PASEBA-1860 file (N, C-alpha, C; in nm, 3 decimals):
! residues 212
1> XXXXXXXX> -1.301/2.660/3.084/-1.249/2.524/3.025/-1.300/2.495/2.883 ~ -1.212/2.451/2.782/-1.231/2.426/2.670/-1.311/2.298/2.649 ~ -1.404/2.324/2.553/-1.501/2.214/2.546/-1.453/2.129/2.412 ~ -1.423/2.001/2.416/-1.372/1.925/2.309/-1.473/1.840/2.265 ~ -1.504/1.849/2.124/-1.624/1.782/2.079/-1.560/1.666/2.060 ~ -1.660/1.527/2.042/-1.616/1.407/2.025/-1.552/1.390/1.908 ~ -1.475/1.296/1.864/-1.422/1.284/1.724/-1.514/1.181/1.638 ~ -1.567/1.245/1.549/-1.664/1.164/1.451/-1.573/1.146/1.341
9> XXXXXXXX> -1.620/1.042/1.245/-1.549/1.013/1.118/-1.479/1.122/1.061 ~ -1.568/1.243/1.050/-1.541/1.368/0.966/-1.432/1.428/1.018 ~ -1.440/1.460/1.151/-1.330/1.547/1.227/-1.220/1.439/1.248 ~ -1.226/1.325/1.262/-1.130/1.246/1.265/-1.023/1.254/1.122 ~ -1.095/1.249/1.034/-1.031/1.271/0.901/-0.960/1.393/0.878 ~ -1.020/1.515/0.952/-0.951/1.631/0.942/-0.855/1.665/1.030 ~ -0.832/1.572/1.121/-0.700/1.589/1.238/-0.607/1.486/1.211 ~ -0.615/1.397/1.108/-0.508/1.313/1.062/-0.508/1.318/0.922
17> XXXXXXXX> -0.384/1.277/0.869/-0.370/1.262/0.726/-0.280/1.145/0.688 ~ -0.301/1.070/0.573/-0.219/0.959/0.550/-0.074/1.021/0.482 ~ 0.033/0.969/0.541/0.155/1.030/0.488/0.234/0.899/0.447 ~ 0.267/0.920/0.331/0.361/0.801/0.263/0.501/0.850/0.313 ~ 0.545/0.962/0.322/0.692/0.999/0.370/0.711/1.147/0.389 ~ 0.791/1.182/0.465/0.807/1.323/0.501/0.983/1.347/0.524 ~ 1.021/1.442/0.477/1.175/1.470/0.499/1.210/1.633/0.452 ~ 1.319/1.661/0.540/1.362/1.776/0.504/1.473/1.785/0.396
25> XXXXXXXX> 1.482/1.882/0.303/1.569/1.869/0.192/1.575/2.014/0.139 ~ 1.620/2.020/0.012/1.637/2.149/-0.071/1.514/2.121/-0.194 ~ 1.416/2.219/-0.200/1.339/2.218/-0.314/1.414/2.222/-0.440 ~ 1.382/2.123/-0.514/1.463/2.092/-0.631/1.403/2.160/-0.763 ~ 1.288/2.211/-0.787/1.204/2.217/-0.890/1.139/2.385/-0.892 ~ 1.126/2.448/-0.996/1.052/2.554/-1.005/1.083/2.688/-0.957 ~ 0.987/2.769/-0.919/1.031/2.884/-0.856/1.106/2.888/-0.717 ~ 1.084/2.798/-0.652/1.157/2.790/-0.524/1.276/2.714/-0.516
33> XXXXXXXX> 1.321/2.661/-0.617/1.442/2.593/-0.644/1.565/2.628/-0.547 ~ 1.620/2.544/-0.463/1.728/2.586/-0.394/1.711/2.610/-0.260 ~ 1.570/2.622/-0.231/1.553/2.676/-0.076/1.513/2.552/-0.002 ~ 1.563/2.550/0.119/1.531/2.462/0.219/1.364/2.423/0.254 ~ 1.332/2.315/0.257/1.185/2.301/0.265/1.158/2.169/0.316 ~ 1.074/2.147/0.391/1.024/2.019/0.455/0.910/1.968/0.368 ~ 0.913/1.847/0.321/0.825/1.773/0.230/0.727/1.674/0.301 ~ 0.604/1.709/0.288/0.505/1.601/0.333/0.438/1.541/0.226
41> XXXXXXXX> 0.458/1.423/0.193/0.386/1.345/0.066/0.275/1.282/0.126 ~ 0.159/1.313/0.078/0.038/1.257/0.136/0.012/1.140/0.048 ~ -0.058/1.037/0.096/-0.108/0.910/0.003/-0.225/0.947/-0.057 ~ -0.244/0.895/-0.175/-0.379/0.888/-0.235/-0.371/0.949/-0.367 ~ -0.374/0.907/-0.484/-0.396/0.974/-0.631/-0.446/0.876/-0.718 ~ -0.543/0.952/-0.792/-0.610/0.875/-0.904/-0.601/0.942/-1.032 ~ -0.494/1.036/-1.038/-0.445/1.094/-1.179/-0.380/1.008/-1.267 ~ -0.291/0.932/-1.203/-0.246/0.805/-1.290/-0.144/0.814/-1.398
49> XXXXXXXX> -0.052/0.932/-1.374/0.064/0.962/-1.475/0.159/0.836/-1.504 ~ 0.160/0.800/-1.626/0.242/0.683/-1.667/0.387/0.686/-1.607 ~ 0.433/0.813/-1.599/0.567/0.847/-1.566/0.581/0.893/-1.446 ~ 0.502/0.886/-1.345/0.501/0.922/-1.198/0.624/0.831/-1.145 ~ 0.698/0.917/-1.059/0.810/0.839/-1.007/0.775/0.814/-0.854 ~ 0.665/0.820/-0.818/0.611/0.774/-0.685/0.490/0.717/-0.665 ~ 0.483/0.614/-0.764/0.346/0.535/-0.781/0.311/0.475/-0.637 ~ 0.416/0.455/-0.552/0.371/0.389/-0.433/0.277/0.477/-0.346
57> XXXXXXXX> 0.262/0.606/-0.388/0.200/0.704/-0.301/0.035/0.699/-0.355 ~ -0.006/0.620/-0.474/-0.127/0.627/-0.524/-0.232/0.553/-0.416 ~ -0.203/0.447/-0.364/-0.313/0.404/-0.287/-0.358/0.477/-0.155 ~ -0.475/0.498/-0.135/-0.515/0.604/-0.035/-0.501/0.554/0.085 ~ -0.536/0.407/0.114/-0.548/0.379/0.251/-0.428/0.286/0.297 ~ -0.317/0.288/0.213/-0.191/0.208/0.238/-0.085/0.273/0.321 ~ -0.122/0.395/0.369/-0.018/0.474/0.442/-0.059/0.516/0.590 ~ 0.026/0.507/0.693/-0.016/0.545/0.812/-0.071/0.710/0.842
65> XXXXXXXX> -0.175/0.711/0.907/-0.240/0.836/0.930/-0.156/0.906/1.037 ~ -0.136/1.042/1.025/-0.064/1.104/1.122/-0.136/1.216/1.179 ~ -0.131/1.259/1.295/-0.201/1.360/1.363/-0.134/1.502/1.313 ~ -0.220/1.596/1.321/-0.157/1.734/1.279/-0.062/1.785/1.379 ~ -0.085/1.773/1.499/0.027/1.812/1.589/0.159/1.746/1.558 ~ 0.156/1.595/1.532/0.279/1.523/1.515/0.338/1.592/1.389 ~ 0.284/1.638/1.286/0.339/1.668/1.170/0.406/1.806/1.197 ~ 0.330/1.886/1.253/0.375/2.034/1.277/0.512/2.008/1.386
73> XXXXXXXX> 0.513/1.924/1.462/0.641/1.909/1.547/0.753/1.850/1.463 ~ 0.723/1.767/1.353/0.826/1.705/1.266/0.899/1.806/1.187 ~ 0.788/1.898/1.143/0.846/2.008/1.069/0.926/2.121/1.126 ~ 0.880/2.158/1.257/0.956/2.259/1.336/1.075/2.203/1.422 ~ 1.096/2.082/1.404/1.229/2.021/1.454/1.355/2.060/1.356 ~ 1.319/2.135/1.260/1.442/2.162/1.151/1.421/2.328/1.157 ~ 1.523/2.392/1.111/1.553/2.542/1.102/1.466/2.577/0.987 ~ 1.434/2.528/0.883/1.362/2.584/0.777/1.211/2.583/0.825
81> XXXXXXXX> 1.141/2.678/0.756/1.005/2.696/0.779/0.913/2.709/0.667 ~ 0.981/2.643/0.536/0.905/2.639/0.426/0.853/2.485/0.420 ~ 0.719/2.453/0.402/0.652/2.321/0.387/0.593/2.309/0.258 ~ 0.639/2.201/0.196/0.572/2.158/0.073/0.476/2.044/0.085 ~ 0.367/2.072/0.062/0.263/1.957/0.064/0.234/1.897/-0.066 ~ 0.260/1.765/-0.078/0.280/1.712/-0.221/0.210/1.580/-0.221 ~ 0.209/1.484/-0.313/0.177/1.365/-0.316/0.234/1.248/-0.410 ~ 0.151/1.183/-0.452/0.004/1.162/-0.467/-0.037/1.290/-0.527
89> XXXXXXXX> -0.189/1.312/-0.492/-0.257/1.428/-0.517/-0.320/1.489/-0.385 ~ -0.247/1.576/-0.339/-0.277/1.645/-0.194/-0.420/1.677/-0.175 ~ -0.469/1.750/-0.297/-0.595/1.805/-0.281/-0.718/1.696/-0.264 ~ -0.685/1.560/-0.284/-0.790/1.471/-0.241/-0.822/1.473/-0.086 ~ -0.746/1.530/-0.016/-0.769/1.566/0.123/-0.816/1.716/0.151 ~ -0.876/1.740/0.274/-0.926/1.849/0.309/-0.801/1.910/0.401 ~ -0.720/2.027/0.340/-0.597/2.064/0.393/-0.627/2.200/0.456 ~ -0.736/2.244/0.491/-0.745/2.354/0.572/-0.685/2.359/0.715
97> XXXXXXXX> -0.718/2.244/0.790/-0.670/2.232/0.924/-0.522/2.214/0.927 ~ -0.452/2.148/0.818/-0.319/2.133/0.818/-0.233/2.272/0.798 ~ -0.283/2.349/0.708/-0.242/2.487/0.684/-0.241/2.574/0.781 ~ -0.376/2.562/0.866/-0.367/2.657/0.968/-0.275/2.633/1.080 ~ -0.257/2.487/1.107/-0.170/2.462/1.199/-0.026/2.496/1.175 ~ 0.005/2.472/1.061/0.149/2.494/1.007/0.180/2.654/1.014 ~ 0.089/2.718/0.960/0.091/2.885/0.958/0.097/2.931/1.112 ~ 0.029/2.878/1.192/0.030/2.913/1.317/0.170/2.894/1.375
105> XXXXXXXX> 0.241/2.783/1.347/0.354/2.774/1.388/0.474/2.824/1.320 ~ 0.428/2.939/1.216/0.544/3.037/1.167/0.587/2.979/1.035 ~ 0.500/2.875/0.980/0.556/2.816/0.860/0.493/2.869/0.737 ~ 0.566/2.873/0.609/0.501/2.892/0.481/0.461/2.786/0.417 ~ 0.352/2.781/0.383/0.279/2.664/0.318/0.276/2.668/0.174 ~ 0.319/2.564/0.098/0.336/2.547/-0.040/0.279/2.416/-0.084 ~ 0.228/2.422/-0.204/0.165/2.300/-0.250/0.186/2.265/-0.380 ~ 0.214/2.143/-0.409/0.226/2.098/-0.556/0.117/2.017/-0.592
113> XXXXXXXX> 0.044/2.040/-0.704/-0.089/1.986/-0.708/-0.109/1.965/-0.868 ~ -0.178/1.881/-0.922/-0.220/1.841/-1.054/-0.357/1.951/-1.076 ~ -0.432/2.002/-0.960/-0.505/2.080/-0.980/-0.639/2.015/-1.025 ~ -0.662/1.889/-1.017/-0.756/1.795/-1.038/-0.878/1.801/-0.935 ~ -0.864/1.846/-0.829/-0.970/1.839/-0.720/-0.962/2.003/-0.654 ~ -1.067/2.039/-0.587/-1.097/2.169/-0.570/-0.982/2.213/-0.456 ~ -0.948/2.331/-0.455/-0.860/2.387/-0.364/-0.900/2.413/-0.230 ~ -0.834/2.345/-0.118/-0.864/2.376/0.011/-0.728/2.402/0.090
121> XXXXXXXX> -0.742/2.470/0.200/-0.633/2.509/0.262/-0.581/2.665/0.222 ~ -0.498/2.736/0.317/-0.437/2.852/0.289/-0.306/2.834/0.263 ~ -0.273/2.905/0.122/-0.124/2.868/0.062/-0.038/2.996/0.065 ~ 0.074/3.001/0.074/0.163/3.103/0.044/0.217/3.097/-0.121 ~ 0.233/2.963/-0.152/0.278/2.938/-0.305/0.196/2.813/-0.339 ~ 0.135/2.837/-0.465/0.075/2.726/-0.515/0.120/2.681/-0.658 ~ 0.165/2.562/-0.670/0.225/2.523/-0.801/0.143/2.416/-0.865 ~ 0.074/2.443/-0.983/-0.001/2.356/-1.051/0.073/2.285/-1.146
129> XXXXXXXX> 0.074/2.169/-1.164/0.149/2.073/-1.253/0.024/1.996/-1.323 ~ -0.038/2.052/-1.433/-0.145/1.969/-1.482/-0.114/1.846/-1.557 ~ -0.185/1.748/-1.554/-0.169/1.625/-1.615/-0.277/1.579/-1.717 ~ -0.246/1.537/-1.814/-0.343/1.482/-1.923/-0.441/1.380/-1.891 ~ -0.415/1.315/-1.776/-0.502/1.189/-1.748/-0.638/1.246/-1.669 ~ -0.622/1.363/-1.601/-0.737/1.410/-1.544/-0.711/1.576/-1.520 ~ -0.818/1.641/-1.603/-0.787/1.790/-1.613/-0.780/1.882/-1.493 ~ -0.723/1.984/-1.498/-0.717/2.060/-1.373/-0.842/2.130/-1.377
137> XXXXXXXX> -0.904/2.195/-1.264/-1.012/2.277/-1.251/-0.966/2.419/-1.271 ~ -1.055/2.479/-1.341/-1.022/2.619/-1.391/-1.011/2.711/-1.273 ~ -1.072/2.675/-1.156/-1.055/2.759/-1.038/-0.924/2.737/-0.973 ~ -0.851/2.628/-0.991/-0.731/2.593/-0.925/-0.623/2.664/-1.010 ~ -0.632/2.649/-1.140/-0.534/2.730/-1.247/-0.538/2.874/-1.216 ~ -0.649/2.936/-1.196/-0.660/3.070/-1.171/-0.599/3.109/-1.047 ~ -0.575/3.036/-0.955/-0.518/3.062/-0.818/-0.372/3.036/-0.820 ~ -0.329/2.949/-0.933/-0.184/2.946/-0.930/-0.080/3.061/-0.935
145> XXXXXXXX> 0.006/3.046/-0.847/0.128/3.117/-0.841/0.239/3.066/-0.961 ~ 0.230/2.928/-0.989/0.336/2.879/-1.060/0.259/2.779/-1.141 ~ 0.292/2.772/-1.286/0.240/2.671/-1.365/0.352/2.581/-1.416 ~ 0.371/2.456/-1.401/0.489/2.370/-1.425/0.420/2.277/-1.520 ~ 0.469/2.275/-1.644/0.451/2.164/-1.749/0.566/2.093/-1.760 ~ 0.517/1.956/-1.744/0.652/1.838/-1.766/0.629/1.818/-1.898 ~ 0.737/1.808/-1.961/0.748/1.811/-2.115/0.802/1.664/-2.133 ~ 0.703/1.569/-2.201/0.740/1.440/-2.217/0.758/1.421/-2.385
153> XXXXXXXX> 0.679/1.506/-2.445/0.712/1.495/-2.582/0.661/1.630/-2.672 ~ 0.690/1.626/-2.800/0.682/1.775/-2.867/0.542/1.839/-2.841 ~ 0.437/1.763/-2.850/0.325/1.788/-2.846/0.284/1.856/-2.703 ~ 0.362/1.873/-2.614/0.340/1.919/-2.485/0.366/2.081/-2.493 ~ 0.429/2.125/-2.590/0.434/2.261/-2.600/0.297/2.335/-2.617 ~ 0.231/2.293/-2.729/0.101/2.345/-2.745/0.007/2.351/-2.609 ~ 0.008/2.208/-2.568/-0.062/2.175/-2.447/-0.027/2.280/-2.322 ~ 0.092/2.309/-2.320/0.162/2.408/-2.212/0.080/2.546/-2.254
161> XXXXXXXX> 0.081/2.586/-2.376/0.016/2.723/-2.417/-0.123/2.707/-2.367 ~ -0.200/2.618/-2.394/-0.342/2.613/-2.371/-0.374/2.636/-2.208 ~ -0.273/2.576/-2.135/-0.293/2.589/-1.989/-0.242/2.745/-1.952 ~ -0.168/2.780/-2.013/-0.101/2.902/-1.982/-0.210/3.019/-1.992 ~ -0.302/3.002/-2.098/-0.415/3.096/-2.132/-0.507/3.096/-2.004 ~ -0.517/2.989/-1.916/-0.603/2.980/-1.795/-0.558/3.030/-1.687 ~ -0.435/3.066/-1.656/-0.380/3.120/-1.532/-0.392/3.263/-1.542 ~ -0.332/3.322/-1.406/-0.360/3.469/-1.402/-0.232/3.540/-1.462
169> XXXXXXXX> -0.244/3.684/-1.475/-0.123/3.724/-1.554/0.000/3.736/-1.481 ~ 0.012/3.712/-1.338/0.111/3.716/-1.264/0.185/3.570/-1.240 ~ 0.121/3.474/-1.294/0.146/3.340/-1.257/0.291/3.299/-1.347 ~ 0.393/3.244/-1.260/0.520/3.218/-1.338/0.503/3.078/-1.408 ~ 0.559/3.072/-1.527/0.544/2.968/-1.617/0.681/2.892/-1.657 ~ 0.664/2.753/-1.631/0.785/2.675/-1.636/0.765/2.555/-1.728 ~ 0.882/2.516/-1.798/0.867/2.399/-1.860/0.977/2.307/-1.803 ~ 0.955/2.176/-1.782/1.052/2.097/-1.721/1.047/1.950/-1.786
177> XXXXXXXX> 1.173/1.928/-1.832/1.197/1.789/-1.892/1.150/1.666/-1.799 ~ 1.055/1.579/-1.859/1.044/1.461/-1.784/1.161/1.386/-1.770 ~ 1.210/1.347/-1.659/1.366/1.286/-1.630/1.406/1.191/-1.732 ~ 1.317/1.082/-1.754/1.375/0.982/-1.860/1.351/1.025/-1.983 ~ 1.325/1.157/-2.021/1.314/1.215/-2.171/1.411/1.338/-2.170 ~ 1.496/1.366/-2.057/1.562/1.482/-2.055/1.649/1.530/-2.164 ~ 1.745/1.417/-2.199/1.825/1.436/-2.310/1.757/1.466/-2.439 ~ 1.640/1.411/-2.463/1.586/1.454/-2.600/1.495/1.601/-2.584
185> XXXXXXXX> 1.452/1.612/-2.478/1.344/1.727/-2.455/1.417/1.853/-2.423 ~ 1.517/1.853/-2.323/1.586/1.956/-2.283/1.620/2.068/-2.389 ~ 1.704/2.012/-2.494/1.730/2.114/-2.608/1.613/2.179/-2.676 ~ 1.497/2.096/-2.678/1.379/2.155/-2.737/1.316/2.277/-2.624 ~ 1.333/2.257/-2.533/1.286/2.331/-2.417/1.378/2.461/-2.411 ~ 1.507/2.459/-2.421/1.583/2.566/-2.439/1.532/2.652/-2.548 ~ 1.549/2.591/-2.670/1.491/2.654/-2.776/1.367/2.740/-2.777 ~ 1.261/2.662/-2.712/1.132/2.718/-2.708/1.127/2.848/-2.618
193> XXXXXXXX> 1.201/2.831/-2.488/1.234/2.935/-2.397/1.293/3.053/-2.465 ~ 1.379/3.041/-2.541/1.441/3.145/-2.633/1.346/3.219/-2.728 ~ 1.265/3.147/-2.766/1.172/3.207/-2.874/1.050/3.250/-2.812 ~ 1.010/3.187/-2.684/0.908/3.251/-2.599/0.932/3.281/-2.440 ~ 0.986/3.392/-2.446/1.068/3.431/-2.304/0.986/3.431/-2.193 ~ 0.854/3.438/-2.207/0.768/3.428/-2.077/0.792/3.311/-2.015 ~ 0.816/3.201/-2.085/0.845/3.072/-2.017/0.984/3.067/-1.940 ~ 0.991/2.994/-1.842/1.138/2.972/-1.793/1.166/2.815/-1.782
201> XXXXXXXX> 1.279/2.779/-1.782/1.325/2.625/-1.779/1.316/2.595/-1.635 ~ 1.259/2.486/-1.590/1.289/2.426/-1.453/1.325/2.291/-1.490 ~ 1.441/2.250/-1.399/1.511/2.122/-1.392/1.479/2.066/-1.265 ~ 1.497/1.936/-1.256/1.482/1.851/-1.134/1.625/1.852/-1.070 ~ 1.641/1.956/-1.015/1.789/1.974/-0.958/1.830/1.873/-0.854 ~ 1.716/1.826/-0.779/1.745/1.723/-0.669/1.794/1.612/-0.699 ~ 1.771/1.577/-0.837/1.814/1.448/-0.901/1.957/1.456/-0.935 ~ 2.012/1.584/-0.992/2.138/1.585/-1.015/2.227/1.607/-0.881
209> XXXX> 2.168/1.657/-0.774/2.238/1.663/-0.637/2.224/1.542/-0.548 ~ 2.142/1.446/-0.626/2.111/1.308/-0.557/2.078/1.343/-0.403 ~ 1.981/1.414/-0.396/1.906/1.429/-0.240/1.736/1.407/-0.288 ~ 1.680/1.365/-0.172/1.547/1.350/-0.186/1.466/1.458/-0.252
END
């Protein structure tokens, strides 16, 4: 007979997570652009990007908590098995139990993070998109499969190179125009990538497609 430990506050937190929204869509950015993926957007963020387009995700306690089996059931109700954990800042939470449950169900686990908190969980793909308001941790940058720099102004190119020096040799490097500055920044990104071809262009294709 399986012995089940009583739920303490710590174990309760490990078996539920605050979810702002979850949906099945197409990944619109970076290396996995165009692939079907189920997004789980967790609540809580203190990084504070002025141009964040999901500021409603910032409050930690404003979102309903979901049990891990319910999240896995929602994911596996769809044919895709790629799961993106995003936020907010997802690494504010202990993600080991969630990734274990998802991978046991046959899912690929991907994360989109600023890298400002220690890495938890087991990941098939780690996208680090650092923000100026709270620096990424060196250990998270070293683990990144993908470095995605959002270009808001011209000084961001030098800032991108500073972070590219901190990732591993096989990490993919992306420059992505901030949506409200796309008209001004995209031509600069195109020229920069032409002159620095280890970088690639990333676009928010889901916004052009008008999907979540």
